[in-house]
N, C-alpha and C positions, 0 to 999 in steps of 0.2 A: 375497352383499355388491357392491350396485352400485359401480359407481365414475364419477365426473365431473371430468373435467378440462376448465378452459375454457379460450379462448388468442383469440388476436384484437388485445388491450388492446394501447394503445400513446397516443400522443402525438398530436394530431390540431389545425388549425386551425378558428378557428370556422367554419363555414359547410363544413367537411368531415364526410369517410364512414368508416365501419369495418362491418367483418361482422366478429362474433363468434360463435365456435365453442366446442359443448362434445361431448367425444367423451367418449362412454359405452360401458364396459365391465362384463361379469364377470357381465349378468343379458342376457333377451334386450329387447330395445330399443324397440319397438315394444309391450313391456305396459305401458310407459308411459305417462302424461300429463307432461306440460313446462312447466318454467317457468322464467323472468327475473326476477331482482331485481337492486334495485341499492342502494348503501349512497354516502352520501357523508362526509364526516368530517363528525361534529359534528351528525348526523342519523340517523333512521328506518329501518331497512332498509325498501325501497316494493318495491310489483310495479310490473314492466313489462309483459311479454307472458306469454303462457300457451299452449300446443296441444293439443290433446289427442292419444291415441293413436294415430288412423291419419290426422294431418295435415287433417283437415277441419273442425274448429272452431277458431276463434284468440277469444281474450281482448285487449284491451289497458287498459292504462291511459289514461285520459279522453284524457289532456293528452298521449299519447308518440303515440297511432295512426296520426297522420298523418303521422309521420315513423318509426317503426321498424316491421318487420317481422320476427317468426318463422316459421320453415320449419323442415322437419324430413326429414331424409334415410333412412330404415329402414333402407336397403340398408348404408347407411354407417355404422349409428347414431350419425349427427350430427346435433346441434341446432343450429341459427344465429340469428343476431339480426341484424337489418340495420339500421344505424343513421345515420340521411341529415339534413344540414341539423342540425349537432349544434351547440349553443351552450354555455357556461359550462357551464349548471345541470346537464348531462347528465355531468359530472364526478364520478367514482363509482367507486367498486368494484362489477362485473357477475358475480350470482352467476345459473349453472343449478341448478335441482331436478328430482326427480323423483318418482311416485308412480306407484302399480300401481293404477291405472282407466282406465277408458274416458273417463272425462268430464274436466272441467278442475278441480281442484282450489278450494277455495275459501280466497281469501286467503293464508295464507302454509302452509295444511297440507299441508306435504308432506314425505316419509320419508327423501331422500335431498338432498347440497348438497354443489356444488364448494367449492372453494378462493377463486373468482376471477380476474376479469384486471380492469387497471386500466385506466380509460379518461380524460384527461385534454385539455381543450378548451383552447386555450391562444388569447390573445388575438394 
């Protein structure tokens, strides 16, 4: 069983930055493609970013690719998401997810999910 634990959320001012982490345990991290999703209050969960097993390929939501960066450290079994120039619309619970395959899964087709970390962007 794979365990995913997100951290790094918090309250930041508009224009601020955060770096989220997702620590993975229980199985070999490098066997999993990884993704980030978010869900704001009253809204559906949405795709943010994803990265392939080896970290070579990344994918972003069109509206976020200029401000968000997804990376992974397979030696440490940690997934990261750097968020820059945050605005109030970025306030949400951010989730990491995993699927045992080489390539980036389509949509939300992931097998394992964390419990999320909350990002609040304040004025």
